[in-house]
C-alpha positions as CSV (number, residue, x, y, z in Angstrom):
1,X,71.2,58.4,108.8
2,X,69.9,61.4,106.9
3,X,67.2,61.5,104.3
4,X,66.2,64.1,101.7
5,X,62.8,65.5,101.2
6,X,61.3,68.7,99.8
7,X,59.0,70.9,101.8
8,X,56.0,72.1,99.9
9,X,55.9,74.7,97.1
10,X,55.3,78.4,96.9
11,X,52.3,78.1,94.5
12,X,49.3,80.4,94.7
13,X,49.1,84.0,96.0
14,X,50.6,83.2,99.3
15,X,54.4,84.0,99.5
16,X,57.0,82.3,101.6
17,X,59.7,84.2,103.5
18,X,62.7,82.1,104.6
19,X,64.9,83.5,107.4
20,X,68.4,82.0,108.1
21,X,69.3,82.9,111.7
22,X,67.1,83.2,114.7
23,X,68.8,86.1,116.6
24,X,68.5,89.9,116.4
25,X,68.4,90.7,112.7
26,X,66.6,87.5,111.5
27,X,63.8,87.5,114.1
28,X,63.4,91.3,114.0
29,X,62.9,91.0,110.2
30,X,60.5,88.1,110.7
31,X,58.5,89.8,113.4
32,X,58.2,93.1,111.5
33,X,57.1,91.3,108.3
34,X,54.5,89.5,110.3
35,X,53.1,92.7,111.7
36,X,52.6,94.0,108.2
37,X,51.4,90.8,106.5
38,X,49.3,88.2,108.1
39,X,49.7,84.4,107.8
40,X,47.2,84.3,105.0
41,X,49.5,86.4,102.8
42,X,52.9,85.5,104.0
43,X,54.3,82.2,105.4
44,X,57.4,82.7,107.4
45,X,59.9,79.9,108.0
46,X,63.0,80.6,110.1
47,X,66.0,78.3,110.8
48,X,68.2,78.5,113.9
49,X,71.0,76.0,114.5
50,X,71.4,76.9,118.2
51,X,69.2,76.4,121.3
52,X,68.1,80.0,121.7
53,X,66.6,82.9,119.8
54,X,66.4,86.7,120.2
55,X,69.0,87.1,122.9
56,X,71.5,89.7,124.0
57,X,75.0,88.4,123.0
58,X,76.3,91.7,124.4
59,X,75.1,90.6,127.9
60,X,77.1,87.3,127.9
61,X,80.2,88.7,129.8
62,X,77.9,90.1,132.5
63,X,76.1,86.8,132.9
64,X,79.5,85.0,133.0
65,X,80.7,87.5,135.6
66,X,77.6,87.2,137.8
67,X,76.2,90.7,137.2
68,X,73.2,89.0,135.4
69,X,72.0,86.1,137.6
70,X,70.2,83.9,135.0
71,X,70.8,83.1,131.4
72,X,67.1,83.5,130.5
73,X,67.3,87.2,131.6
74,X,69.2,87.8,128.3
75,X,66.5,86.2,126.1
76,X,64.1,88.8,124.7
77,X,61.7,86.3,123.0
78,X,61.6,82.5,123.2
79,X,61.0,80.2,120.2
80,X,57.5,79.5,121.6
81,X,56.7,83.3,121.6
82,X,57.8,83.5,118.0
83,X,55.7,80.5,117.0
84,X,52.6,82.1,118.7
85,X,53.0,84.9,116.1
86,X,52.7,82.4,113.3
87,X,56.4,82.1,112.5
88,X,57.4,78.6,111.7
89,X,60.7,78.6,113.7
90,X,62.8,75.5,113.4
91,X,65.4,75.2,116.2
92,X,68.5,73.1,116.0
93,X,68.3,73.2,112.3
94,X,71.2,74.4,110.2
95,X,71.0,75.7,106.7
96,X,73.7,74.0,104.7
97,X,73.2,75.4,101.2
98,X,71.5,78.3,99.4
99,X,70.4,77.5,95.9
100,X,69.9,81.0,94.4
101,X,68.9,79.7,90.9
102,X,66.4,77.4,92.4
103,X,65.2,79.8,95.1
104,X,65.5,77.3,97.9
105,X,67.6,76.4,100.9
106,X,68.8,73.0,102.1
107,X,68.6,72.4,105.9
108,X,69.9,69.8,108.3
109,X,68.0,68.8,111.5
110,X,70.9,68.6,113.9
111,X,69.0,66.2,116.2
112,X,67.6,63.7,113.7
113,X,70.0,64.1,110.8
114,X,67.1,64.7,108.3
115,X,67.8,67.0,105.4
116,X,65.2,69.1,103.6
117,X,64.9,71.6,100.7
118,X,62.6,74.6,101.4
119,X,61.7,76.9,98.5
120,X,61.4,80.6,99.1
121,X,59.9,83.6,97.5
122,X,62.0,86.0,99.7
123,X,65.1,85.1,101.7
124,X,66.7,86.9,104.6
125,X,70.3,86.0,105.5
126,X,71.1,86.7,109.2
127,X,73.9,84.3,109.9
128,X,75.8,86.6,112.3
129,X,79.5,86.4,112.9
130,X,81.9,83.7,114.2
131,X,84.7,84.2,116.8
132,X,88.2,84.2,115.3
133,X,90.0,81.1,116.4
134,X,93.8,81.3,115.9
135,X,95.3,78.6,113.7
136,X,97.6,77.3,116.5
137,X,98.5,74.0,117.9
138,X,96.1,73.2,120.7
139,X,93.6,75.9,119.9
140,X,90.7,73.4,119.9
141,X,91.7,71.8,123.2
142,X,89.1,71.4,126.0
143,X,89.1,74.6,128.2
144,X,89.6,77.0,125.2
145,X,86.4,79.0,124.6
146,X,85.1,81.5,122.1
147,X,82.2,83.6,123.4
148,X,79.7,84.6,120.8
149,X,76.4,82.8,121.5
150,X,74.4,81.7,124.6
151,X,75.6,78.2,123.9
152,X,79.2,79.5,124.1
153,X,78.5,81.3,127.3
154,X,76.9,78.2,128.9
155,X,79.9,76.0,127.8
156,X,82.3,78.5,129.4
157,X,80.3,78.5,132.7
158,X,80.3,74.7,132.7
159,X,84.1,74.7,132.3
160,X,84.5,77.2,135.1
161,X,82.3,75.1,137.4
162,X,84.3,72.0,136.7
163,X,87.8,73.6,136.9
164,X,89.7,73.4,140.1
165,X,92.5,75.7,139.0
166,X,92.1,79.5,139.2
167,X,94.3,80.8,136.3
168,X,92.6,82.2,133.3
169,X,94.1,83.7,130.1
170,X,92.2,86.0,127.8
171,X,93.6,86.2,124.3
172,X,92.9,89.6,122.8
173,X,91.9,92.9,124.4
174,X,89.0,94.2,122.3
175,X,85.5,94.7,123.7
176,X,84.9,91.0,124.4
177,X,88.4,90.4,125.7
178,X,88.3,93.3,128.2
179,X,84.8,92.5,129.3
180,X,85.6,88.8,129.8
181,X,88.8,89.7,131.7
182,X,86.6,91.6,134.2
183,X,84.1,88.8,134.3
184,X,86.7,86.3,135.2
185,X,88.2,88.6,137.9
186,X,84.7,88.7,139.4
187,X,84.7,84.9,139.4
188,X,87.8,84.9,141.5
189,X,90.4,84.0,138.8
190,X,93.9,85.3,138.3
191,X,93.6,86.8,134.9
192,X,96.3,87.4,132.3
193,X,95.4,89.2,129.0
194,X,97.7,88.5,126.1
195,X,97.3,91.2,123.4
196,X,99.0,91.7,120.1
197,X,98.5,95.5,120.1
198,X,100.5,98.1,121.9
199,X,97.6,98.8,124.2
200,X,94.2,97.3,124.9
201,X,91.1,98.4,123.0
202,X,92.4,98.8,119.5
203,X,89.1,100.6,118.7
204,X,90.8,103.5,120.5
205,X,94.0,105.3,119.7
206,X,96.9,104.0,121.7
207,X,97.2,107.0,124.0
208,X,93.6,106.5,125.1
209,X,94.1,102.7,125.3
210,X,96.9,103.4,127.8
211,X,94.3,104.7,130.3
212,X,92.4,101.5,129.9
213,X,95.6,99.5,130.4
214,X,96.3,101.3,133.7
215,X,92.7,100.6,134.9
216,X,92.9,96.9,134.1
217,X,96.1,96.6,136.0
218,X,94.4,98.3,138.9
219,X,91.8,95.5,138.9
220,X,94.6,93.0,139.3
221,X,94.7,91.9,135.6
222,X,98.1,91.2,134.2
223,X,98.4,92.9,130.8
224,X,100.8,91.4,128.3
225,X,100.9,93.7,125.3
226,X,102.9,93.4,122.0
227,X,102.7,89.7,122.4
228,X,101.7,87.0,119.9
229,X,100.4,83.6,121.1
230,X,102.3,80.8,119.4
231,X,100.8,77.7,121.0
232,X,98.2,76.4,123.4
233,X,99.9,74.0,125.7
234,X,97.9,71.0,127.0
235,X,98.4,68.5,129.8
236,X,98.4,64.7,129.8
237,X,94.5,64.8,130.0
238,X,94.5,66.9,126.8
239,X,93.1,70.0,128.5
240,X,94.7,73.4,128.2
241,X,97.4,74.1,130.8
242,X,99.1,77.2,129.5
243,X,99.4,79.7,126.7
244,X,102.8,80.2,125.1
245,X,104.0,83.4,123.4
246,X,107.3,84.0,121.7
247,X,108.9,85.0,125.0
248,X,107.0,83.3,127.8
249,X,104.4,80.8,129.0
250,X,101.3,81.8,131.1
251,X,99.5,79.1,133.1
252,X,95.9,78.7,132.1
253,X,93.1,76.4,133.5
254,X,90.7,78.2,131.1
255,X,91.3,80.3,128.0
256,X,88.9,82.8,126.5
257,X,89.4,84.0,122.9
258,X,88.6,87.6,122.7
259,X,90.3,88.2,119.3
260,X,87.2,89.4,117.6
261,X,84.8,88.0,115.0
262,X,84.4,87.7,111.3
263,X,81.2,87.8,109.3
264,X,79.7,84.3,109.0
265,X,79.2,84.2,105.3
266,X,80.2,80.7,104.3
267,X,76.8,80.0,102.8
268,X,76.7,83.3,101.0
269,X,80.1,82.8,99.5
270,X,79.3,79.3,98.3
271,X,76.1,80.7,96.7
272,X,78.1,83.4,94.8
273,X,76.6,86.4,96.7
274,X,78.6,89.6,96.7
275,X,81.0,90.1,99.6
276,X,83.0,93.1,100.6
277,X,86.7,93.6,101.6
278,X,85.9,92.5,105.2
279,X,84.1,89.3,104.1
280,X,80.6,90.6,104.8
281,X,77.6,90.7,102.5
282,X,77.1,93.8,100.5
283,X,73.6,95.3,100.5
284,X,71.8,98.4,99.2
285,X,70.2,101.0,101.5
286,X,67.1,98.8,101.8
287,X,69.3,95.9,103.1
288,X,68.7,94.0,99.9
289,X,71.7,91.9,98.7
290,X,73.2,93.8,95.8
291,X,72.1,92.3,92.5
292,X,69.4,90.1,94.0
293,X,65.9,91.4,94.1
294,X,64.4,88.8,96.6
295,X,67.4,88.3,99.0
296,X,68.1,90.5,102.0
297,X,70.8,90.4,104.6
298,X,71.4,92.0,108.0
299,X,73.2,91.9,111.3
300,X,76.8,90.8,111.9
301,X,77.1,89.1,108.5
302,X,76.9,92.3,106.5
303,X,79.1,95.3,105.8
304,X,77.7,98.8,106.3
305,X,78.5,102.3,105.1
306,X,80.7,104.4,107.4
307,X,79.1,107.9,107.1
308,X,82.3,109.6,108.1
309,X,84.9,107.9,105.9
310,X,82.5,106.9,103.1
311,X,83.8,103.4,103.1
312,X,82.3,100.0,103.9
313,X,83.0,98.6,107.4
314,X,82.1,95.5,109.4
315,X,80.7,96.6,112.8
316,X,79.1,93.7,114.6
317,X,76.7,95.3,117.1
318,X,73.2,94.3,118.3
319,X,72.0,97.9,117.8
320,X,72.7,97.7,114.1
321,X,71.3,94.1,113.8
322,X,68.0,95.1,115.3
323,X,67.7,98.1,113.0
324,X,68.6,96.0,110.0
325,X,65.9,93.6,110.9
326,X,63.3,96.3,111.2
327,X,64.3,97.7,107.8
328,X,64.2,94.3,106.1
329,X,60.9,93.4,107.7
330,X,59.3,96.6,106.5
331,X,60.5,96.1,102.9
332,X,59.5,92.4,102.9
333,X,56.2,93.3,104.4
334,X,55.3,95.7,101.7
335,X,56.4,98.9,103.5
336,X,59.5,100.9,103.0
337,X,62.7,101.4,105.1
338,X,66.4,102.2,104.6
339,X,69.5,101.9,106.7
340,X,71.7,104.8,105.6
341,X,74.9,103.8,107.5
342,X,76.7,104.2,110.8
343,X,79.3,106.4,112.5
344,X,80.9,103.7,114.5
345,X,79.6,104.4,118.0
346,X,80.4,101.9,120.8
347,X,80.7,101.9,124.6
348,X,82.1,99.5,127.1
349,X,83.5,99.4,130.6
350,X,86.2,97.9,132.8
351,X,84.9,97.9,136.4
352,X,83.9,101.6,136.9
353,X,86.0,102.9,134.0
354,X,83.7,103.8,131.0
355,X,85.1,103.6,127.5
356,X,83.4,105.2,124.4
357,X,84.2,106.0,120.9
358,X,82.5,107.2,117.7
359,X,83.7,108.2,114.3
360,X,87.3,107.7,113.1
361,X,90.5,107.0,115.0
362,X,93.7,108.6,113.8
363,X,94.7,105.6,111.6
364,X,91.2,105.4,110.1
365,X,91.4,109.1,109.1
366,X,94.8,108.6,107.5
367,X,93.6,105.5,105.7
368,X,90.7,107.5,104.3
369,X,93.2,110.2,103.0
370,X,92.0,112.9,105.4
371,X,94.1,115.5,107.0
372,X,93.1,116.3,110.6
373,X,93.9,117.9,113.9
374,X,93.6,116.1,117.2
375,X,93.1,117.5,120.7
376,X,92.9,115.9,124.1
377,X,91.4,117.5,127.2
378,X,90.7,116.4,130.8
379,X,87.5,117.6,132.5
380,X,85.1,116.3,135.1
381,X,81.8,114.6,134.8
382,X,80.1,117.1,137.1
383,X,80.9,120.6,138.5
384,X,84.3,120.2,140.1
385,X,82.9,121.2,143.6
386,X,80.0,118.7,143.4
387,X,80.4,115.4,145.2
388,X,81.3,112.5,143.0
389,X,82.9,114.6,140.2
390,X,85.4,112.4,138.4
391,X,88.0,113.0,135.7
392,X,87.4,112.1,132.2
393,X,89.6,112.3,129.1
394,X,88.1,113.4,125.8
395,X,90.0,113.1,122.5
396,X,88.6,114.7,119.4
397,X,89.6,114.7,115.7
398,X,88.6,117.4,113.3
399,X,89.3,117.7,109.6
400,X,91.9,120.3,108.7
401,X,90.6,123.4,106.9
402,X,86.9,122.5,107.1
403,X,86.8,121.8,110.8
404,X,84.4,118.9,110.3
405,X,84.1,116.6,113.3
406,X,85.8,113.2,112.5
407,X,85.8,111.3,115.7
408,X,85.6,111.3,119.5
409,X,87.0,109.0,122.2
410,X,86.1,109.2,125.9
411,X,87.6,107.4,128.8
412,X,86.4,108.2,132.4
413,X,84.2,107.2,135.3
414,X,80.5,107.5,135.8
415,X,78.8,109.8,133.4
416,X,81.6,109.6,130.8
417,X,80.5,107.0,128.2
418,X,77.1,108.2,127.2
419,X,78.4,111.7,126.4
420,X,79.7,110.1,123.2
421,X,76.1,110.2,121.9
422,X,76.4,114.0,121.6
423,X,79.3,113.4,119.2
424,X,77.5,110.6,117.4
425,X,74.6,113.0,116.6
426,X,77.1,115.7,115.5
427,X,78.9,113.2,113.2
428,X,75.6,112.0,111.6
429,X,74.6,115.6,111.0
430,X,78.0,116.5,109.5
431,X,78.7,119.2,112.0
432,X,81.9,121.2,112.4
433,X,83.6,121.5,115.7
434,X,82.8,125.3,115.7
435,X,79.1,124.5,115.3
436,X,79.3,122.1,118.2
437,X,80.6,124.8,120.5
438,X,77.1,126.4,120.3
439,X,75.2,123.2,121.2
440,X,72.6,124.0,123.9
441,X,73.4,121.1,126.2
442,X,71.8,120.5,129.6
443,X,73.6,121.8,132.6
444,X,73.3,121.5,136.4
445,X,76.2,120.8,138.8
446,X,75.2,117.2,139.5
447,X,75.4,116.4,135.7
448,X,78.0,118.6,134.1
449,X,80.4,121.5,134.5
450,X,79.2,124.7,132.9
451,X,81.2,123.8,129.9
452,X,80.5,120.1,129.1
453,X,83.7,118.1,128.4
454,X,82.5,117.6,124.8
455,X,82.2,121.3,124.3
456,X,85.6,121.9,126.0
457,X,87.2,119.5,123.5
458,X,85.3,121.2,120.6
459,X,86.6,124.6,121.6
460,X,90.1,123.3,121.7
461,X,89.6,121.7,118.3
462,X,88.4,124.9,116.8
463,X,91.5,126.6,118.0
464,X,93.7,123.9,116.5
465,X,92.0,124.0,113.2
466,X,92.3,127.8,113.1
467,X,95.9,127.7,114.0
468,X,96.8,125.5,111.1
469,X,94.7,127.8,108.9
470,X,93.3,127.0,105.4
């Protein structure tokens, strides 16, 4: 039985900050605001519906796969540590309504069923993202898992521990799908990945995704591309037993959904707050929700400016969420901060194959109306004669006529992925590929050839741009 009550008022000089969401963006904002304003000036109340705060969701596949031994290694700060900093953190409490006109939020204690209205002077929305669950028969059957939170990861591990069969199907081949496929291989499962795209890793162009495809098959993963899941088949016990596509069935004792995520903006939409084309909240450079002076938003529930295309994008990454939180906390705390945008940098791996991208893919550039040249080169991570030198493939996009760098994709072994940071800096600075050829990068045989692979690609891109002329 639930009951309604109202928690205090915001009278007097003391302000109240309410934070919805206890992970990266929300608690970074709360912590930064607390550093700038003491409890005598600012009361901070934070709501988190789960069991954990301030954890690395990006680390969940490595915990599931056994690379990280203990769940708690992924937790940066516990609820108790936040409370020690005078943050009133209310766990297992879900905010169910935002009353913008009344400047208050309604919350539900998931343990007791008690409901409560909490007024705010300033509000931070950090509700994150939710895994996409296909609208299919059987999609909610026991044994089918999304992996977004530590609670999700624990539920999956519990299923793996209780399952006798050794067949796993991963639906989707983006970052989570690829990483979870490797994790399940490490757990001794026979893994099939069912993917709607032509190749895995749709964040890459298909020609680069093909390299990832080959590496996954080399791990023993069965790749099924260009396939649409039509049904989750269950046994007499109601548990998942197989995944069906239009052409075949694949046995499954456990299914992991790696289709991607959407911004969790159910509350924001109901409250009439502005959302973008991808369903994320729209903010200004200070991370303030557009048109609302005392409401901020950050993390996976917002859309951000792509500095290369000039368009809004939804890019759910912990790096961005923490930066959003720092900016919000600075502004709420009386300081000043902005988040100018992103260039879309991300890295991942399959076994020892490193995967990296930044900027625009070919289809992104076309969608933005840009004309461009593409080049692809093969080079090595170290001087060719030095032990351990491995091949890497670098693909680069440059704008026609101007030569402005538009994007870089890298697939290779050790030492490949973090080279994308060179391109990320160049994109942020608006450099041309010709300017990049003069970059003074570090060189020694154990680390790089004389011409770093990024510079080799840049030189080839310069030639391509010049060949096409103005």
